[in-house]
N, C-alpha and C positions, 0 to 999 in steps of 0.2 A: 641563683647558682653561686656557690662559694667554692673556692679552691685555693690551695697553697701549692704553688709550682715554682720551680727554678728552671728557667729556660737554659738549654744547652748552648754552648758557644756558637755563635753565628746564627742564632735563631732569635727573632724579634717577638716580643710578647704580642704585639698587634697582629702579626701573621699567624701565630699559634692560635689566638682567639678567633680570628677569621676562619681558619680551617676547622676548628672545633665547632663553631656556630654553624658553618655551612653543612658539615657532616651530620650533626645532630638534627638540624632542621629538615634536611632531606630524609633522614630516617623516620622522623615523626610524620612527615607529610606522606611518604610512601607507605610505610608499614602500618601506621595508625590511622590513616585517612584523615589526618589533621591538616587543614589548609589555612593559609594566611600567615601572618607574622608570628614568629616564635620567639625571637630574641630582640632586645632593645639594641639600638645602634651603638650606644656608648657602653663603656665599662669603667670600672673604678679600680685602679691598682694601688698597691701600697708596698713599699719596700720594708721587709722585716729586718730590723736592725740588730736584734740579739735574741738569745734563747728565751728570755722572759717574755718578750713580745710575741715570739713564735707560739709559745704555749698559750698565751692569752687569745690569740687569733684562732688557734686550733680548737680551743675549748668553746669559743663563740660559735664556730662553724658546726661543731658536733652537737651543741645544745640547741641550735637554731630550729630544727624540725619540731622539737617538743615545745618550743615557745609558740609556734603556729598551731600545732595539733597536740595539746597536752594530754589528750585521751589516748593517744597512740602508744602502744606498748613496745612494738618493734618497728624500727625504721631500717629497711633492707640495705640502704646505701651507706650506713655508718656502722663501724664495728661496735660491738657491745661494750659499753662503759657504764659505770654507775652514774645515775643522774641524781 
């Protein structure tokens, strides 16, 4: 899972990720009958320092599914961009 987020004032990244992981894990376990561990305990964060770095990270995230599944034509969770 990759995401670019900016926490609002008074919200800690650790708490946001805990909430996100808890919600999605419950949804998968209840709705999809998937049981067991869903997420890793740790996460890796990085502060984006400028527009150039933001674009580089954004492009990496967008291209990532096609690195893993190059035969895939559409990826429903990424808006259409030329590859």
